[in-house]
TIVEXZA-957818 format. One record per residue (C-alpha): x negated, y, z; residue in one letter; residue number from 1. Coordinates in steps of 0.1 Angstrom, whole numbers, plus 2048, in hexadecimal, padded with zeros to 3 digits. Each point is the difference from the previous one (the first is absolute). Layout:
BEGIN
- xx:yy:zz:code:pos
- X:Y:Z:A:NUM
...
This chain:
BEGIN
- xx:yy:zz:code:pos
- 800:801:801:M:1
- 7E4:815:807:Q:2
- 7EE:7F8:7DD:L:3
- 824:80A:7EF:E:4
- 7FF:823:814:Q:5
- 7DB:808:7F5:E:6
- 808:7F6:7E1:R:7
- 822:81C:7FF:I:8
- 7E8:81B:80F:E:9
- 7E5:7FA:7E6:A:10
- 81A:804:7E6:E:11
- 80E:81B:80E:K:12
- 7DE:812:7FE:K:13
- 7FA:7F5:7DE:R:14
- 820:812:7F2:V:15
- 7F7:81E:815:K:16
- 7E0:804:7F4:E:17
- 80B:7FC:7DC:E:18
- 81B:81B:7FF:A:19
- 7E4:814:811:Q:20
- 7E9:7FA:7DE:Q:21
- 81E:808:7EF:L:22
- 806:822:80F:A:23
- 7DD:80B:7FA:R:24
- 807:7F7:7DB:V:25
- 81C:817:7FD:F:26
- 7F1:81E:812:E:27
- 7DB:7FA:7EF:T:28
- 814:7FC:7DC:I:29
- 805:826:7FE:G:30
- 824:80C:7F2:A:31
- 81A:7EB:7ED:F:32
- 80A:817:7E1:K:33
- 824:7FE:7FF:V:34
- 80C:80F:7DE:P:35
- 826:80F:7FB:R:36
- 80F:811:7E7:K:37
- 7FD:827:80B:G:38
- 81C:819:801:G:39
- 7FC:823:807:K:40
- 7E5:810:812:G:41
- 7F4:7E3:819:K:42
- 81F:7ED:800:Q:43
- 801:7DD:7EF:I:44
- 820:7E6:7F9:F:45
- 809:7EC:819:G:46
- 7EC:7F9:81C:S:47
- 7E3:7E7:80D:V:48
- 80A:7E2:813:T:49
- 7EF:7E4:811:A:50
- 809:7EA:7E2:Q:51
- 7EB:817:7ED:D:52
- 7E2:7FB:816:L:53
- 807:7DC:800:V:54
- 800:7FA:7DE:D:55
- 7DF:81A:7FA:I:56
- 7EB:7EB:81B:I:57
- 80C:7DE:7EE:K:58
- 7F3:80B:7DD:S:59
- 7E1:810:80E:Q:60
- 7F7:7EC:81C:L:61
- 812:7E0:7F9:N:62
- 80C:801:825:R:63
- 825:7F8:809:D:64
- 80F:817:817:V:65
- 824:7FC:80F:D:66
- 80E:826:7FD:K:67
- 814:7F9:821:R:68
- 7DC:80D:80E:L:69
- 7F9:81B:7EA:V:70
- 808:823:80F:T:71
- 803:815:7E5:V:72
- 805:829:804:P:73
- 818:811:7F2:E:74
- 7ED:80A:7DF:I:75
- 815:816:7E3:R:76
- 7E4:814:7F5:E:77
- 7DE:7FF:7F3:I:78
- 7E2:7FE:818:G:79
- 7F1:7E9:818:E:80
- 80F:7EB:81E:Y:81
- 7F7:7E3:818:V:82
- 817:7E2:803:A:83
- 7FB:7E7:81D:E:84
- 800:7DA:7FA:I:85
- 806:7E8:81F:K:86
- 7E7:7E0:7F7:L:87
- 803:7F2:828:H:88
- 812:80E:81E:P:89
- 7E1:811:80B:D:90
- 7F1:80A:7DC:V:91
- 80D:819:7EB:T:92
- 7EF:80D:7E1:A:93
- 803:825:7F4:Q:94
- 802:7FE:7DA:V:95
- 7FC:824:7EE:R:96
- 816:808:7DF:L:97
- 7FA:816:7E4:T:98
- 81D:808:7EF:V:99
- 7FF:812:7E0:Y:100
- 811:80A:7E1:A:101
- 7FC:7EC:7DE:K:102
């Protein structure tokens, strides 16, 4: 029984370390570029959603992220923004987004 408990603890530690490593990747990657159809001034048509960020991560890093774990601020203009991804109960990654008009 003690061996089983040690195995479970080792697995929890491995999962947390993996999440921390992925968080470092997200934070050092720079900013993900998000193209949007532009309107007047800095306005964009529509908004940027968590699903948009998940799709960009999948296409650029080939990593799957659950969109329910992504928190994106309300984005309706061109500019730089910061989104958060909860990778583990103890690990949250800050992801920069650059929204531009195409």
